py3Dmol code that shows the C-alpha trace and the ligand (Angstrom):
import py3Dmol

protein = """\
ATOM      1  CA  MET A   1       1.393 -29.153 -10.909  1.00  0.00           C
ATOM      2  CA  LEU A   2      -1.598 -28.049  -8.815  1.00  0.00           C
ATOM      3  CA  ARG A   3      -2.166 -24.631 -10.361  1.00  0.00           C
ATOM      4  CA  GLY A   4      -3.859 -25.497 -13.697  1.00  0.00           C
ATOM      5  CA  PRO A   5      -6.334 -28.083 -12.289  1.00  0.00           C
ATOM      6  CA  LEU A   6      -7.203 -25.781  -9.372  1.00  0.00           C
ATOM      7  CA  LEU A   7      -7.906 -22.827 -11.668  1.00  0.00           C
ATOM      8  CA  ARG A   8     -10.143 -25.093 -13.811  1.00  0.00           C
ATOM      9  CA  LEU A   9     -11.912 -26.615 -10.773  1.00  0.00           C
ATOM     10  CA  SER A  10     -12.627 -23.110  -9.472  1.00  0.00           C
ATOM     11  CA  ARG A  11     -15.063 -22.603 -12.383  1.00  0.00           C
ATOM     12  CA  SER A  12     -17.480 -25.098 -10.731  1.00  0.00           C
ATOM     13  CA  HIS A  13     -20.555 -23.325  -9.299  1.00  0.00           C
ATOM     14  CA  LYS A  14     -20.601 -25.672  -6.293  1.00  0.00           C
ATOM     15  CA  ILE A  15     -17.034 -24.779  -5.332  1.00  0.00           C
ATOM     16  CA  LYS A  16     -17.736 -21.096  -5.886  1.00  0.00           C
ATOM     17  CA  ASN A  17     -20.804 -21.270  -3.603  1.00  0.00           C
ATOM     18  CA  LEU A  18     -18.871 -23.067  -0.887  1.00  0.00           C
ATOM     19  CA  VAL A  19     -16.037 -20.554  -0.966  1.00  0.00           C
ATOM     20  CA  THR A  20     -18.074 -17.365  -1.276  1.00  0.00           C
ATOM     21  CA  THR A  21     -20.491 -18.256   1.514  1.00  0.00           C
ATOM     22  CA  ALA A  22     -17.607 -18.609   3.963  1.00  0.00           C
ATOM     23  CA  PRO A  23     -17.488 -15.430   6.085  1.00  0.00           C
ATOM     24  CA  LEU A  24     -15.147 -12.717   4.765  1.00  0.00           C
ATOM     25  CA  SER A  25     -13.512 -12.758   8.167  1.00  0.00           C
ATOM     26  CA  SER A  26     -12.037 -16.149   7.282  1.00  0.00           C
ATOM     27  CA  GLY A  27      -8.304 -15.493   7.798  1.00  0.00           C
ATOM     28  CA  VAL A  28      -7.102 -16.185   4.266  1.00  0.00           C
ATOM     29  CA  VAL A  29      -9.666 -13.933   2.571  1.00  0.00           C
ATOM     30  CA  GLU A  30      -8.828 -11.101   4.922  1.00  0.00           C
ATOM     31  CA  ARG A  31      -5.151 -11.586   4.306  1.00  0.00           C
ATOM     32  CA  PHE A  32      -5.447 -10.977   0.553  1.00  0.00           C
ATOM     33  CA  ILE A  33      -8.494  -8.660   0.245  1.00  0.00           C
ATOM     34  CA  ALA A  34      -8.598  -5.154   1.774  1.00  0.00           C
ATOM     35  CA  GLY A  35     -12.349  -5.340   2.459  1.00  0.00           C
ATOM     36  CA  GLU A  36     -15.625  -4.855   0.651  1.00  0.00           C
ATOM     37  CA  THR A  37     -15.955  -1.043   0.431  1.00  0.00           C
ATOM     38  CA  SER A  38     -13.964   1.875  -0.975  1.00  0.00           C
ATOM     39  CA  GLY A  39     -13.628   3.055   2.639  1.00  0.00           C
ATOM     40  CA  ASP A  40     -11.801  -0.217   3.436  1.00  0.00           C
ATOM     41  CA  ALA A  41      -9.494   0.271   0.423  1.00  0.00           C
ATOM     42  CA  VAL A  42      -8.709   3.851   1.464  1.00  0.00           C
ATOM     43  CA  ALA A  43      -8.007   2.758   5.066  1.00  0.00           C
ATOM     44  CA  VAL A  44      -5.574   0.042   3.917  1.00  0.00           C
ATOM     45  CA  THR A  45      -3.917   2.503   1.502  1.00  0.00           C
ATOM     46  CA  ARG A  46      -3.458   5.032   4.319  1.00  0.00           C
ATOM     47  CA  ARG A  47      -1.767   2.346   6.415  1.00  0.00           C
ATOM     48  CA  LEU A  48       0.557   1.300   3.551  1.00  0.00           C
ATOM     49  CA  VAL A  49       1.477   4.877   2.650  1.00  0.00           C
ATOM     50  CA  GLY A  50       2.172   5.530   6.349  1.00  0.00           C
ATOM     51  CA  VAL A  51       4.977   2.939   6.279  1.00  0.00           C
ATOM     52  CA  GLY A  52       6.525   4.165   3.019  1.00  0.00           C
ATOM     53  CA  LEU A  53       4.723   2.013   0.439  1.00  0.00           C
ATOM     54  CA  LEU A  54       2.594   2.985  -2.577  1.00  0.00           C
ATOM     55  CA  ALA A  55      -0.706   1.400  -3.663  1.00  0.00           C
ATOM     56  CA  ALA A  56      -2.427   0.197  -6.846  1.00  0.00           C
ATOM     57  CA  ILE A  57      -6.087  -0.331  -6.014  1.00  0.00           C
ATOM     58  CA  ASP A  58      -8.320  -2.797  -7.834  1.00  0.00           C
ATOM     59  CA  TYR A  59     -12.115  -2.900  -7.526  1.00  0.00           C
ATOM     60  CA  LEU A  60     -12.668  -6.645  -7.791  1.00  0.00           C
ATOM     61  CA  GLY A  61     -14.803  -8.064 -10.568  1.00  0.00           C
ATOM     62  CA  GLU A  62     -14.216  -9.476 -14.026  1.00  0.00           C
ATOM     63  CA  ASP A  63     -15.851 -11.036 -17.022  1.00  0.00           C
ATOM     64  CA  THR A  64     -19.234  -9.375 -16.862  1.00  0.00           C
ATOM     65  CA  ALA A  65     -22.097 -10.384 -19.163  1.00  0.00           C
ATOM     66  CA  ASP A  66     -24.201  -7.447 -17.990  1.00  0.00           C
ATOM     67  CA  PRO A  67     -23.700  -3.876 -19.283  1.00  0.00           C
ATOM     68  CA  SER A  68     -25.270  -2.400 -16.144  1.00  0.00           C
ATOM     69  CA  TYR A  69     -22.623  -4.184 -14.048  1.00  0.00           C
ATOM     70  CA  ALA A  70     -19.967  -2.396 -16.128  1.00  0.00           C
ATOM     71  CA  ASP A  71     -21.646   0.898 -15.165  1.00  0.00           C
ATOM     72  CA  THR A  72     -21.486  -0.130 -11.502  1.00  0.00           C
ATOM     73  CA  VAL A  73     -17.753  -0.749 -11.838  1.00  0.00           C
ATOM     74  CA  VAL A  74     -17.193   2.696 -13.387  1.00  0.00           C
ATOM     75  CA  VAL A  75     -19.155   4.356 -10.570  1.00  0.00           C
ATOM     76  CA  ALA A  76     -17.118   2.423  -7.988  1.00  0.00           C
ATOM     77  CA  TYR A  77     -13.841   3.688  -9.468  1.00  0.00           C
ATOM     78  CA  LEU A  78     -15.089   7.283  -9.671  1.00  0.00           C
ATOM     79  CA  ASP A  79     -16.115   7.103  -6.022  1.00  0.00           C
ATOM     80  CA  LEU A  80     -12.768   5.554  -5.062  1.00  0.00           C
ATOM     81  CA  LEU A  81     -10.787   8.231  -6.909  1.00  0.00           C
ATOM     82  CA  THR A  82     -12.784  11.011  -5.235  1.00  0.00           C
ATOM     83  CA  ARG A  83     -12.148   9.472  -1.822  1.00  0.00           C
ATOM     84  CA  LEU A  84      -8.437   9.053  -2.492  1.00  0.00           C
ATOM     85  CA  ARG A  85      -8.183  12.711  -3.539  1.00  0.00           C
ATOM     86  CA  GLU A  86     -10.130  13.874  -0.494  1.00  0.00           C
ATOM     87  CA  ALA A  87      -7.927  11.760   1.769  1.00  0.00           C
ATOM     88  CA  GLY A  88      -4.779  13.306   0.213  1.00  0.00           C
ATOM     89  CA  LEU A  89      -3.635   9.861  -0.933  1.00  0.00           C
ATOM     90  CA  SER A  90      -3.937  10.060  -4.705  1.00  0.00           C
ATOM     91  CA  ALA A  91      -0.258  10.938  -5.252  1.00  0.00           C
ATOM     92  CA  SER A  92       0.616   7.581  -3.684  1.00  0.00           C
ATOM     93  CA  ALA A  93      -2.209   5.440  -5.063  1.00  0.00           C
ATOM     94  CA  GLU A  94      -3.075   4.591  -8.647  1.00  0.00           C
ATOM     95  CA  VAL A  95      -5.919   2.328  -9.809  1.00  0.00           C
ATOM     96  CA  SER A  96      -5.868  -0.928 -11.766  1.00  0.00           C
ATOM     97  CA  ILE A  97      -8.780  -1.900 -13.983  1.00  0.00           C
ATOM     98  CA  LYS A  98      -9.880  -5.073 -15.757  1.00  0.00           C
ATOM     99  CA  LEU A  99     -11.428  -4.425 -19.166  1.00  0.00           C
ATOM    100  CA  THR A 100     -13.665  -7.521 -18.914  1.00  0.00           C
ATOM    101  CA  ALA A 101     -15.308  -5.884 -15.885  1.00  0.00           C
ATOM    102  CA  LEU A 102     -15.961  -2.836 -18.078  1.00  0.00           C
ATOM    103  CA  GLY A 103     -17.771  -4.860 -20.750  1.00  0.00           C
ATOM    104  CA  GLN A 104     -14.957  -6.010 -23.087  1.00  0.00           C
ATOM    105  CA  GLN A 105     -16.603  -9.417 -23.685  1.00  0.00           C
ATOM    106  CA  LEU A 106     -20.075  -8.050 -24.535  1.00  0.00           C
ATOM    107  CA  ARG A 107     -21.426  -7.260 -28.001  1.00  0.00           C
ATOM    108  CA  ASP A 108     -19.464  -4.184 -29.167  1.00  0.00           C
ATOM    109  CA  GLY A 109     -17.482  -4.860 -25.992  1.00  0.00           C
ATOM    110  CA  PRO A 110     -14.083  -3.369 -26.916  1.00  0.00           C
ATOM    111  CA  GLN A 111     -15.713   0.005 -27.719  1.00  0.00           C
ATOM    112  CA  LEU A 112     -17.821  -0.101 -24.529  1.00  0.00           C
ATOM    113  CA  ALA A 113     -14.779  -1.042 -22.410  1.00  0.00           C
ATOM    114  CA  LEU A 114     -12.771   1.773 -24.034  1.00  0.00           C
ATOM    115  CA  GLU A 115     -15.457   4.360 -23.270  1.00  0.00           C
ATOM    116  CA  ASN A 116     -15.730   3.141 -19.679  1.00  0.00           C
ATOM    117  CA  ALA A 117     -11.948   3.115 -19.268  1.00  0.00           C
ATOM    118  CA  GLU A 118     -11.819   6.695 -20.607  1.00  0.00           C
ATOM    119  CA  LEU A 119     -14.207   7.823 -17.870  1.00  0.00           C
ATOM    120  CA  ILE A 120     -11.928   6.281 -15.242  1.00  0.00           C
ATOM    121  CA  CYS A 121      -8.753   7.715 -16.832  1.00  0.00           C
ATOM    122  CA  ARG A 122     -10.323  11.189 -16.863  1.00  0.00           C
ATOM    123  CA  ALA A 123     -11.217  10.923 -13.167  1.00  0.00           C
ATOM    124  CA  ALA A 124      -7.744   9.592 -12.369  1.00  0.00           C
ATOM    125  CA  ARG A 125      -6.138  12.529 -14.210  1.00  0.00           C
ATOM    126  CA  LYS A 126      -8.339  14.922 -12.207  1.00  0.00           C
ATOM    127  CA  ALA A 127      -7.157  13.220  -9.008  1.00  0.00           C
ATOM    128  CA  ASP A 128      -3.519  13.507 -10.185  1.00  0.00           C
ATOM    129  CA  THR A 129      -3.012   9.805 -10.509  1.00  0.00           C
ATOM    130  CA  ALA A 130      -3.061   7.141 -13.229  1.00  0.00           C
ATOM    131  CA  VAL A 131      -4.690   3.928 -14.398  1.00  0.00           C
ATOM    132  CA  THR A 132      -3.085   0.578 -15.282  1.00  0.00           C
ATOM    133  CA  LEU A 133      -4.917  -1.975 -17.441  1.00  0.00           C
ATOM    134  CA  ASP A 134      -4.623  -5.428 -15.868  1.00  0.00           C
ATOM    135  CA  MET A 135      -4.051  -8.256 -18.349  1.00  0.00           C
ATOM    136  CA  GLU A 136      -6.464 -11.190 -18.350  1.00  0.00           C
ATOM    137  CA  ASP A 137      -6.471 -14.466 -20.295  1.00  0.00           C
ATOM    138  CA  HIS A 138      -4.795 -14.619 -23.708  1.00  0.00           C
ATOM    139  CA  THR A 139      -8.050 -14.275 -25.667  1.00  0.00           C
ATOM    140  CA  THR A 140      -8.175 -10.653 -24.458  1.00  0.00           C
ATOM    141  CA  THR A 141      -4.533  -9.631 -25.015  1.00  0.00           C
ATOM    142  CA  ASP A 142      -4.866  -8.073 -28.492  1.00  0.00           C
ATOM    143  CA  SER A 143      -8.006  -6.185 -27.584  1.00  0.00           C
ATOM    144  CA  THR A 144      -6.482  -4.910 -24.321  1.00  0.00           C
ATOM    145  CA  LEU A 145      -3.298  -3.699 -26.034  1.00  0.00           C
ATOM    146  CA  GLU A 146      -5.391  -1.998 -28.714  1.00  0.00           C
ATOM    147  CA  THR A 147      -7.401  -0.220 -26.006  1.00  0.00           C
ATOM    148  CA  LEU A 148      -4.148   0.778 -24.310  1.00  0.00           C
ATOM    149  CA  ARG A 149      -2.837   2.346 -27.535  1.00  0.00           C
ATOM    150  CA  THR A 150      -6.030   4.385 -27.949  1.00  0.00           C
ATOM    151  CA  LEU A 151      -6.142   5.474 -24.288  1.00  0.00           C
ATOM    152  CA  ARG A 152      -2.488   6.533 -24.315  1.00  0.00           C
ATOM    153  CA  LYS A 153      -3.158   9.115 -27.048  1.00  0.00           C
ATOM    154  CA  GLU A 154      -5.135  11.175 -24.525  1.00  0.00           C
ATOM    155  CA  TYR A 155      -3.782   9.630 -21.294  1.00  0.00           C
ATOM    156  CA  PRO A 156      -0.117   8.671 -21.950  1.00  0.00           C
ATOM    157  CA  GLU A 157       0.317   7.890 -18.255  1.00  0.00           C
ATOM    158  CA  THR A 158      -1.873   4.757 -18.638  1.00  0.00           C
ATOM    159  CA  GLY A 159       0.064   1.610 -17.745  1.00  0.00           C
ATOM    160  CA  ALA A 160       0.031  -1.871 -19.282  1.00  0.00           C
ATOM    161  CA  VAL A 161       0.548  -5.357 -17.885  1.00  0.00           C
ATOM    162  CA  LEU A 162       2.461  -8.022 -19.812  1.00  0.00           C
ATOM    163  CA  GLN A 163       2.634 -11.704 -18.827  1.00  0.00           C
ATOM    164  CA  ALA A 164       5.993 -13.486 -19.171  1.00  0.00           C
ATOM    165  CA  TYR A 165       4.329 -16.895 -19.663  1.00  0.00           C
ATOM    166  CA  LEU A 166       3.006 -15.906 -23.119  1.00  0.00           C
ATOM    167  CA  TYR A 167       5.335 -16.601 -26.045  1.00  0.00           C
ATOM    168  CA  ARG A 168       4.393 -13.248 -27.574  1.00  0.00           C
ATOM    169  CA  THR A 169       5.441 -11.143 -24.583  1.00  0.00           C
ATOM    170  CA  GLU A 170       9.072 -10.470 -25.522  1.00  0.00           C
ATOM    171  CA  ALA A 171       7.847  -8.842 -28.722  1.00  0.00           C
ATOM    172  CA  ASP A 172       5.182  -6.882 -26.801  1.00  0.00           C
ATOM    173  CA  CYS A 173       7.892  -5.665 -24.372  1.00  0.00           C
ATOM    174  CA  ARG A 174       9.920  -4.378 -27.331  1.00  0.00           C
ATOM    175  CA  ASP A 175       6.868  -2.526 -28.669  1.00  0.00           C
ATOM    176  CA  LEU A 176       6.111  -0.936 -25.313  1.00  0.00           C
ATOM    177  CA  ALA A 177       9.632  -0.116 -24.039  1.00  0.00           C
ATOM    178  CA  GLU A 178       9.325   3.473 -25.259  1.00  0.00           C
ATOM    179  CA  ALA A 179       9.514   6.833 -23.539  1.00  0.00           C
ATOM    180  CA  GLY A 180       6.540   7.585 -21.292  1.00  0.00           C
ATOM    181  CA  SER A 181       5.276   4.024 -21.220  1.00  0.00           C
ATOM    182  CA  ARG A 182       4.755   2.135 -17.958  1.00  0.00           C
ATOM    183  CA  VAL A 183       4.844  -1.661 -18.205  1.00  0.00           C
ATOM    184  CA  ARG A 184       4.071  -3.952 -15.299  1.00  0.00           C
ATOM    185  CA  LEU A 185       5.726  -7.299 -15.963  1.00  0.00           C
ATOM    186  CA  CYS A 186       4.250 -10.348 -14.216  1.00  0.00           C
ATOM    187  CA  LYS A 187       4.559 -14.112 -14.733  1.00  0.00           C
ATOM    188  CA  GLY A 188       0.850 -14.558 -15.576  1.00  0.00           C
ATOM    189  CA  ALA A 189      -1.962 -15.965 -13.449  1.00  0.00           C
ATOM    190  CA  TYR A 190      -4.383 -17.773 -15.797  1.00  0.00           C
ATOM    191  CA  ALA A 191      -4.548 -21.430 -16.954  1.00  0.00           C
ATOM    192  CA  GLU A 192      -3.260 -21.028 -20.522  1.00  0.00           C
ATOM    193  CA  PRO A 193      -2.812 -23.711 -23.223  1.00  0.00           C
ATOM    194  CA  GLU A 194       0.569 -24.852 -24.502  1.00  0.00           C
ATOM    195  CA  SER A 195      -0.227 -23.311 -27.884  1.00  0.00           C
ATOM    196  CA  VAL A 196       0.239 -19.793 -26.459  1.00  0.00           C
ATOM    197  CA  ALA A 197       2.156 -20.072 -23.177  1.00  0.00           C
ATOM    198  CA  PHE A 198       5.150 -21.690 -21.495  1.00  0.00           C
ATOM    199  CA  GLN A 199       3.936 -24.325 -19.023  1.00  0.00           C
ATOM    200  CA  ASN A 200       7.155 -24.968 -17.205  1.00  0.00           C
ATOM    201  CA  ARG A 201       8.215 -22.708 -14.300  1.00  0.00           C
ATOM    202  CA  ARG A 202      11.851 -22.523 -15.445  1.00  0.00           C
ATOM    203  CA  GLU A 203      10.798 -21.491 -18.940  1.00  0.00           C
ATOM    204  CA  ILE A 204       8.488 -18.837 -17.509  1.00  0.00           C
ATOM    205  CA  ASP A 205      11.272 -17.495 -15.278  1.00  0.00           C
ATOM    206  CA  LYS A 206      13.699 -17.387 -18.212  1.00  0.00           C
ATOM    207  CA  SER A 207      11.143 -15.501 -20.268  1.00  0.00           C
ATOM    208  CA  TYR A 208      10.633 -13.091 -17.330  1.00  0.00           C
ATOM    209  CA  ILE A 209      14.371 -12.359 -17.271  1.00  0.00           C
ATOM    210  CA  ARG A 210      14.503 -11.755 -21.044  1.00  0.00           C
ATOM    211  CA  CYS A 211      11.533  -9.399 -20.770  1.00  0.00           C
ATOM    212  CA  MET A 212      13.052  -7.550 -17.781  1.00  0.00           C
ATOM    213  CA  LYS A 213      16.220  -6.940 -19.805  1.00  0.00           C
ATOM    214  CA  ILE A 214      14.221  -5.430 -22.665  1.00  0.00           C
ATOM    215  CA  LEU A 215      12.262  -3.160 -20.319  1.00  0.00           C
ATOM    216  CA  MET A 216      15.309  -2.111 -18.258  1.00  0.00           C
ATOM    217  CA  ALA A 217      17.279  -1.351 -21.449  1.00  0.00           C
ATOM    218  CA  GLY A 218      14.384   0.590 -22.971  1.00  0.00           C
ATOM    219  CA  ASN A 219      13.148   4.137 -22.411  1.00  0.00           C
ATOM    220  CA  GLY A 220       9.942   3.352 -20.512  1.00  0.00           C
ATOM    221  CA  PHE A 221       9.286   2.836 -16.801  1.00  0.00           C
ATOM    222  CA  PRO A 222       9.688  -0.878 -15.880  1.00  0.00           C
ATOM    223  CA  ILE A 223       7.494  -2.283 -13.132  1.00  0.00           C
ATOM    224  CA  LEU A 224       8.536  -5.649 -11.709  1.00  0.00           C
ATOM    225  CA  ALA A 225       5.431  -7.359 -10.345  1.00  0.00           C
ATOM    226  CA  THR A 226       6.805 -10.454  -8.672  1.00  0.00           C
ATOM    227  CA  HIS A 227       7.404 -11.919  -5.219  1.00  0.00           C
ATOM    228  CA  ASP A 228      10.080 -14.261  -6.526  1.00  0.00           C
ATOM    229  CA  PRO A 229      13.341 -13.626  -4.600  1.00  0.00           C
ATOM    230  CA  THR A 230      15.559 -14.742  -7.502  1.00  0.00           C
ATOM    231  CA  LEU A 231      13.818 -12.479 -10.011  1.00  0.00           C
ATOM    232  CA  ILE A 232      13.865  -9.561  -7.562  1.00  0.00           C
ATOM    233  CA  ASN A 233      17.651  -9.932  -7.174  1.00  0.00           C
ATOM    234  CA  ILE A 234      18.155 -10.186 -10.929  1.00  0.00           C
ATOM    235  CA  GLY A 235      15.943  -7.106 -11.360  1.00  0.00           C
ATOM    236  CA  LEU A 236      18.090  -5.153  -8.876  1.00  0.00           C
ATOM    237  CA  GLN A 237      21.251  -6.162 -10.727  1.00  0.00           C
ATOM    238  CA  LEU A 238      19.789  -5.312 -14.146  1.00  0.00           C
ATOM    239  CA  ALA A 239      18.708  -1.889 -12.889  1.00  0.00           C
ATOM    240  CA  LYS A 240      22.337  -1.235 -11.853  1.00  0.00           C
ATOM    241  CA  ASP A 241      23.664  -2.563 -15.177  1.00  0.00           C
ATOM    242  CA  TYR A 242      21.385  -0.221 -17.114  1.00  0.00           C
ATOM    243  CA  GLY A 243      22.120   2.791 -14.885  1.00  0.00           C
ATOM    244  CA  ARG A 244      18.660   3.022 -13.340  1.00  0.00           C
ATOM    245  CA  GLY A 245      18.393   4.574  -9.876  1.00  0.00           C
ATOM    246  CA  PRO A 246      16.016   3.193  -7.214  1.00  0.00           C
ATOM    247  CA  ARG A 247      13.183   5.475  -8.411  1.00  0.00           C
ATOM    248  CA  ASP A 248      13.682   4.749 -12.149  1.00  0.00           C
ATOM    249  CA  PHE A 249      11.684   1.529 -11.871  1.00  0.00           C
ATOM    250  CA  GLU A 250       9.202   0.064  -9.423  1.00  0.00           C
ATOM    251  CA  PHE A 251       8.504  -3.166  -7.579  1.00  0.00           C
ATOM    252  CA  GLN A 252       4.914  -4.285  -7.145  1.00  0.00           C
ATOM    253  CA  MET A 253       3.560  -7.054  -4.933  1.00  0.00           C
ATOM    254  CA  HIS A 254       0.178  -8.264  -3.802  1.00  0.00           C
ATOM    255  CA  TYR A 255      -1.396  -7.113  -0.557  1.00  0.00           C
ATOM    256  CA  GLY A 256      -0.730  -9.858   1.988  1.00  0.00           C
ATOM    257  CA  VAL A 257       2.145 -11.506   0.108  1.00  0.00           C
ATOM    258  CA  ARG A 258       5.716 -11.099   1.446  1.00  0.00           C
ATOM    259  CA  PRO A 259       4.937  -7.913   3.435  1.00  0.00           C
ATOM    260  CA  THR A 260       8.354  -7.993   5.124  1.00  0.00           C
ATOM    261  CA  GLU A 261      10.087  -8.023   1.738  1.00  0.00           C
ATOM    262  CA  GLN A 262       7.927  -5.078   0.608  1.00  0.00           C
ATOM    263  CA  LEU A 263       9.189  -3.032   3.562  1.00  0.00           C
ATOM    264  CA  ARG A 264      12.786  -4.172   3.169  1.00  0.00           C
ATOM    265  CA  LEU A 265      12.896  -2.939  -0.450  1.00  0.00           C
ATOM    266  CA  ALA A 266      11.121   0.319   0.440  1.00  0.00           C
ATOM    267  CA  ASN A 267      13.595   0.919   3.267  1.00  0.00           C
ATOM    268  CA  LEU A 268      16.421   0.561   0.732  1.00  0.00           C
ATOM    269  CA  GLY A 269      14.858   3.514  -1.140  1.00  0.00           C
ATOM    270  CA  HIS A 270      12.989   1.577  -3.848  1.00  0.00           C
ATOM    271  CA  ALA A 271       9.492   2.430  -4.985  1.00  0.00           C
ATOM    272  CA  VAL A 272       7.303  -0.490  -3.841  1.00  0.00           C
ATOM    273  CA  ARG A 273       3.654  -0.474  -4.801  1.00  0.00           C
ATOM    274  CA  VAL A 274       1.202  -2.877  -3.176  1.00  0.00           C
ATOM    275  CA  TYR A 275      -1.710  -4.171  -5.246  1.00  0.00           C
ATOM    276  CA  VAL A 276      -4.767  -3.653  -3.030  1.00  0.00           C
ATOM    277  CA  PRO A 277      -7.958  -5.453  -4.122  1.00  0.00           C
ATOM    278  CA  TYR A 278     -11.327  -4.697  -2.566  1.00  0.00           C
ATOM    279  CA  GLY A 279     -15.011  -5.353  -3.245  1.00  0.00           C
ATOM    280  CA  THR A 280     -17.521  -8.149  -2.848  1.00  0.00           C
ATOM    281  CA  ASP A 281     -16.578 -10.033  -6.033  1.00  0.00           C
ATOM    282  CA  TRP A 282     -13.330 -11.445  -4.675  1.00  0.00           C
ATOM    283  CA  TYR A 283     -13.691 -15.125  -5.658  1.00  0.00           C
ATOM    284  CA  GLY A 284     -11.647 -15.246  -8.925  1.00  0.00           C
ATOM    285  CA  TYR A 285      -8.842 -13.146  -7.457  1.00  0.00           C
ATOM    286  CA  LEU A 286      -8.650 -15.226  -4.292  1.00  0.00           C
ATOM    287  CA  ILE A 287      -8.494 -18.518  -6.200  1.00  0.00           C
ATOM    288  CA  ARG A 288      -5.581 -17.240  -8.305  1.00  0.00           C
ATOM    289  CA  ARG A 289      -3.690 -16.296  -5.125  1.00  0.00           C
ATOM    290  CA  LEU A 290      -4.414 -19.685  -3.535  1.00  0.00           C
ATOM    291  CA  ALA A 291      -3.332 -21.489  -6.711  1.00  0.00           C
ATOM    292  CA  GLU A 292       0.059 -19.783  -6.502  1.00  0.00           C
ATOM    293  CA  ARG A 293       0.921 -21.454  -3.215  1.00  0.00           C
ATOM    294  CA  PRO A 294      -0.276 -24.876  -1.979  1.00  0.00           C
ATOM    295  CA  ALA A 295       0.337 -23.818   1.650  1.00  0.00           C
ATOM    296  CA  ASN A 296      -2.261 -21.031   1.244  1.00  0.00           C
ATOM    297  CA  LEU A 297      -4.749 -23.510  -0.172  1.00  0.00           C
ATOM    298  CA  ARG A 298      -4.318 -26.024   2.678  1.00  0.00           C
ATOM    299  CA  PHE A 299      -4.788 -23.247   5.245  1.00  0.00           C
ATOM    300  CA  PHE A 300      -7.911 -22.003   3.439  1.00  0.00           C
ATOM    301  CA  VAL A 301      -9.531 -25.451   3.131  1.00  0.00           C
ATOM    302  CA  ARG A 302      -8.901 -26.030   6.861  1.00  0.00           C
ATOM    303  CA  SER A 303     -10.539 -22.701   7.700  1.00  0.00           C
ATOM    304  CA  LEU A 304     -13.599 -23.603   5.563  1.00  0.00           C
ATOM    305  CA  ILE A 305     -13.961 -26.960   7.311  1.00  0.00           C
ATOM    306  CA  THR A 306     -13.602 -25.557  10.822  1.00  0.00           C
ATOM    307  CA  LYS A 307     -16.040 -22.675  10.160  1.00  0.00           C
ATOM    308  CA  GLY A 308     -18.584 -24.780   8.259  1.00  0.00           C
TER     309      GLY A 308
END
"""
ligand_1 = """\
53
FDA
P 5.786 -17.348 -7.917
O 4.353 -17.605 -8.018
O 6.773 -18.257 -8.539
O 6.174 -17.025 -6.444
C 7.486 -16.770 -5.995
C 7.487 -16.788 -4.473
O 6.703 -15.706 -3.983
C 6.844 -18.023 -3.868
O 7.779 -19.060 -3.737
C 6.355 -17.497 -2.540
O 7.416 -17.397 -1.641
C 5.901 -16.106 -2.883
N 4.478 -16.053 -3.271
C 4.000 -15.865 -4.528
N 2.642 -15.843 -4.533
C 2.268 -16.035 -3.260
C 1.014 -16.099 -2.634
N -0.124 -15.967 -3.323
N 0.996 -16.317 -1.307
C 2.133 -16.425 -0.606
N 3.362 -16.369 -1.151
C 3.440 -16.184 -2.454
N -1.271 -11.673 -13.419
C -1.954 -11.569 -14.576
O -2.122 -12.561 -15.289
N -2.460 -10.361 -14.955
C -2.277 -9.230 -14.218
O -2.749 -8.151 -14.608
C -1.535 -9.338 -13.019
N -1.305 -8.250 -12.233
C -0.481 -8.361 -11.153
C -0.159 -7.238 -10.401
C 0.726 -7.334 -9.347
C 1.082 -6.108 -8.577
C 1.300 -8.601 -9.005
C 2.270 -8.730 -7.877
C 0.961 -9.715 -9.723
C 0.059 -9.622 -10.777
N -0.325 -10.747 -11.477
C -1.036 -10.605 -12.641
C -0.072 -12.104 -10.928
C 1.203 -12.735 -11.461
O 1.017 -13.052 -12.818
C 1.558 -14.007 -10.683
O 0.532 -14.938 -10.790
C 1.829 -13.766 -9.213
O 2.475 -12.547 -9.001
C 2.739 -14.869 -8.650
O 3.940 -14.919 -9.360
P 5.368 -14.530 -8.738
O 6.106 -13.759 -9.760
O 5.203 -13.869 -7.439
O 6.145 -15.911 -8.654
"""
view = py3Dmol.view(width=600, height=400)
view.addModel(protein, "pdb")
view.setStyle({"model": 0}, {"cartoon": {"style": "trace"}})
view.addModel(ligand_1, "xyz")
view.setStyle({"model": 1}, {"stick": {}})
view.zoomTo()
view.show()
């Protein structure tokens, strides 16, 4: 399987330099990233909303070792939320945040990340929208869920992400399938050890289905973040089985991945939210998208060679 080795190789500084010095205009980067500025993110959101889709916007960046960088990330989100409100788009666009970009891994990190996340949640509330906490590698799961619990006391609209590849996730789905809670279920994008996560695709898919059932049967708002046609069909069937209408759950997909399917589902009346990443720190995100599909990787390597 290519995914694990590629994610590990991507930590090499040489590879990172090679990839990040390629011009942003390189086709693959442009396909997955909305651009570098909040203006770019707002423009892409306007286009998506214009064709009946919703957006979840992510200011790219993760794993900071610098508290002042965490401040920069907060300022970027506040600016983005103001622009979305001014553009009349905030009812259709929420924001996604990564706690490691807000300082979670620093000394006293969980408290710092919580305070930073609170600032963003407050601004989101003012803009009439909401925040979802992305989930990162398994060493951060407990801390992220703890932060979620604290944030939801004041901001119950705050959403969580759970990753079906972790053995613990069925139990986490049960805990979170309660009224008012929004849970985005994904397969999981990090290279995780066998001690905590299923390694085999079939096992991950089976876990995803078990988790979907728990969320669909529960009282919360299930969000199916997948491009997988089989899981999408099972999700549609489960929604029917549990008496959920097309607006009682949501599909989410990445910007640039299966855009025709996004529109097909939206045209059937389903809520479809596109995850729109923007910013200059796009390397980690891009590598995870490339690792999901060898065809993307081949295309990207070819574009690096021809441009270099
Ligand atoms: P899978 O990877 O099996 O793909 C199924 C099919 O979809 C493929 O056969 C292909 O047709 C298509 N496809 C999938 N990825 C593609 C790509 N990059 N390019 C082209 N085609 C592709 N992860 C995480 O760990 N923490 C998080 O917080 C999030 N957040 C998140 C939000 C949203 C909105 C989405 C859609 C996904 C995430 N993820 C995530 C990522 C997730 O864990 C997972 O890595 C990807 O969604 C890919 O998994 P699929 O379920 O799409 O299945």
